[in-house]
N, C-alpha and C positions, 0 to 999 in steps of 0.2 A: 483267577477268572472271576469277574464280578457279574452276578446275575441280576437282571432287572425283570420286572413283571412283563415288560414288552420285549426287550432285547438284551443280549450280553454285551458288556463293555470290556474290551481287552486293552491293556495299556503296555507299551514296551518302548524299546530303544532301537537304534540302528547298530546291529552287530553286537559282539561281546569281546572282541580282541582289540584292546586299546590300552596301551601302557599306563597312561595317567589314572586309569581306573584301579590299578593295583595298589592297594593300600587306602584308597578313597571309597571305592565300591566293593572290590574284592578284598577279603581278609589278607593281611600281609604275607602269610606263609602258604596261601592256597596254591596248589599246583596249577599251572596254566592249563593242563589237561582237564581240570575240573571247573574251569571258568563257565562253560556253558551250563553245566549242572547247577552251579551256584546261581547264575543269572536267572535261569528258568525257575528257580525256587522263589525268587523275589518279584518277578514280573510275570505277565501272562501271555506275552508274545514278543517276538523279535523280528525286525525287518532285516533281511540279509541283502547286503549290497554286492557281495562277491559274484553272484550269479549275473550281475549286469555286465561284468568284464570278461567272463569266460565260463566254460563248462566245468562242473565238478564231477567227481566219480560217484556212481550210484551208491557205493559203500559209504561215502561221506554222508549222504542224506540218511541212509539207514542208521548210521552211528548217531546222528543228531536225534533221530526218532527215539533211539534207545536211551539216550542220556537225559531226556526231558520228561516232565510229568505227563500223565495221561491227557490232561485237558489243555496242554500247551499248544500254541499254534505259531508257525513260521509264515511270515509274508516274504515272498521272494521277488526281487527285481527281475523283470524280463531282460533278456540280453540286449545290449546296445546295438547289436547288429540288426535287430528288428526295428528299433525306434530312431536311430541316428541316420536317417536316410531322407533323401529328397521326396521320394514317393512312398508313403507308408503302405499303400495298397500292394506293394511288391515284397512285403515282409513275410509272406506265407511260408517259405522254406525255413526261415530263421525261427519262426514260431513253432513249426513242426519239430525241428531239431531240438528246441528247448524242452519240449515235453517228452522227447525220447532220451534225454540226457540222464535220467535217473531221479528226477524230482518226485516222481510218484512213490519213491521209497519212503517218503515222509508219511504216506498213508493218510490217516485222518488228521495229522498235524500239518498238512499242507493248507495254508490259508490263502489269502488273496495274492494275485500276481500284480505287481506294480509295473506298468508299462510307462516308463518315464521318458517324456519327450524333451528335446533340447530346448533351452530357453529362447533360442532364435527361431524355433519352428512355429510358423504362423498357421492359423486355422484355414484349411481348405475343405469346405463342406463335403464335397464328393469323395475326396481322398480319405478324409477322416472316417466317414461312414463306411467306406470299403475296408479300412483297417479294423474297425470294430467288428465287422462281419467275419473277419479272418480268425478272430479269437475263439477257440473251441469251447463250447459249453460243457462238454464232457470229454474225458480222455480215458480210454480203457474202462469205461463204466463209472468213473469217478467225476462228480460234479466239480467244475472249476469256477472260481470267482475271479473276475478281472476288474482292475481299477486302472485308470489312465491318469497319469500326472501331467497335466498341461501347465505350461509356465508362461507362455506369451500372452499379453493382454488381449490379443485378438480372439482368444477363446472365451472371453466374457460375453458370450452370445447365447441367446435362448436356443438357437439351432444346435449348439453343442449338447445341451441338456436333453433336448428332444431325441437326438440321435443316440445318445448313451442310454436313455430310458427305454428306447425301442429294443435295445439289445440286452438290457438288464446289467449294464456295466457302470461302475461307479466312476465319477470324476473326483479325483483326490482333492481334498481341501487343504490348501497351504495356509497355515496360520502364523502370524507374527513373522512374515516372510517378505522378501522383495518381490516374490512372484504373485501373479494374479490370485485373488481370493475368490473361490466359488464354493458356496456352502450348500448348494442345491443337492437334493437326493435324487438318484436315478437308478438305484439298484436295491436289492434286499438288505444291503449293508452300507455302512459309511466308512470311509477311509480318510483319516486326517493325519497330517504331519505338521507338528508345531515346532517352530525353529527360533524361539526367542529367549532361550536360557541365557543367563548373565553370570559373569564371574562374581559380581557384587552380591548376588543372592545365594545364601547357603543352600537353599533347595532349588536353585536354578531360576525359579520364578518367585515373585512375591506371593504371600499367602492369598492376597486378593486375586491375583492372576490365576493361581491354582484353583481357587474356588470358582472362578469364571469358567475355566476350561472343564472342570468337573460338571458344572451345570450344563454347559453346551453338550457334553457327551450324553448326559441324561436326556436332554431335549431330543437329540438325534435318536436315541434308543427308544424314546416314546413315540417316534414317528413324525416329529415335527422338525423344523429347521430353526436354529437359533436366530432370534429376531435382531441380535446385535451383530450379525455377520452378513456379508454381501451375497445375495442370490441374483441370478440372471435369467432364470427361466420361469415357466408357470409352476405353481405349487403342485407337488405330487400328492397322490392319495396318502392319507395318514395311516401308516401301518407299522408294526414293530420292525425294528432294524437292529442288527448287530452292529457294533461300533469297534473299529480298530483305530486306536490313537497312538501315534508314535512321537516321542520326543527326539527330534533329529537336529543335527547341526547346532547352531547357536554356540554357547560355551559348552562344548561336548563333555568336559569333565563333570559337569553338574547334571547331565541328562538322566542318569540312573536315579539320583535323588529326587528329581522332579517327577519321574514316572512313578516311583514308589509313593510319593506324597499324593499324587492323583489317585492311585489305587486305594490309599487310606481314606481319602475323601469319598470315594465311591463305595466304600464299605465292603 
């Protein structure tokens, strides 16, 4: 975990079960049962994709809690049953089931929930606002952080930021991606997913690109928005923000190296 005077910056990857990481990220003879333990010793957060496809057992979340350091955090993808639908405002039952599935067994290691919309999903102001209002701010007394991953270019609209800001929900920033880039802040935290790692770079990204992303993370943590990224709404109040930055997709084999290189730059 990287601490800044204004906000914490956490850097991680998507998941930890990936065969090409064995021998490149994980030590050769490391038991697969210890891969989460190892990954969480090198990174400060992980985004879990499995929760997007289906429910897991409460015991699984409890096990993850026990296998990771005290200050480690998991971001979870919300279920596709909530977001892959024509009318988002009808997702209430799916959202409720998700929070009853055992995710609270992560306790203080439960980080933001990523509600990922389909790339074909277009912005409908009324429906989007109703969906944001469905997302609970607390569950069983525990505060919940929500982030929405919009992908269609129609979401590059000031009204999206205004609606998210009203609810204190983050709009996820897609970096180095084919999806729309929105760097605006709308919550007490920032959630970024960068997707440009390359097979040609030993650390996934060039040193210059790693320096750039480290500086962008620091800018968000200080309460500002990186000036070299696209914003679509009015500027928000400058205030400290935690930052969750995940190296996702791209040349996946290099993602752990890129995440660790970013952590090194962040001190």
